[in-house]
N, C-alpha and C positions, 0 to 999 in steps of 0.2 A: 200807458194810460192815454188812455182815446176821446178824442173830437167828438162828442157824438153829435152837438149846436152852438149854437153862438151861445143863445141864457143858459145852457144847461153846462156849458164850461165856466160863462161867467161865474153862476151860483157858486160852482168848486172852485172858484177861485179867491168868493171869499169865505166859503168852508175851511180849505187850507193856507190862510190873512194868515195868520201868524207864522206860518212856514216861509211863505211865498212876499207878504208886507201887504199890509190895508193901502197903501201905495198903487200896487199893480191892480187889485184889484176893483181899486175906483177908476185907473182909466181906462181898463178894460172894461169896466162899465160903458163909463164915461165917448168912449169912441164909438162900443155897436150900438147905442144911445142915439149918435149922433148921424150913423150910416143908417137906420132905420136895420136894422139888422134883426132883429124882437119887438114883440111887443109888448105890452107892459104886463098884459095877462099872460104869456111866457112867462116873464121873469117873474113872477110873483110866484108860477104854478112850480118850477124847478127851483126859489129859492124855497120853501114848502118840500119841495121832495131829499133841500140837501140838507134840512131841517137849519133854514138861516135866515128866515124868513123875519123873526127879531130883527136880528143884526142886519141884515139887507133894508128894512124900511124906512132910517134916514133919510138913507141916500138916495132910495127912491121918489121919497116924496118931494130932495130937493129936486131931484133932475125931473120934473114936471114943474115946479112953482115958476 
């Protein structure tokens, strides 16, 4: 599996959350946001592409609140 970009990798982590664990996906999201590795538009676009937009929405809202 290739790492294409930070937002794509985080969206993939949510896509495979049942295999790697939700905590891993959440940690990747928090760390990426703190390090300013992506914008909200980028992460939302990649979430839509990976079909995890509904899964990620509550976590994204909590992240910016």
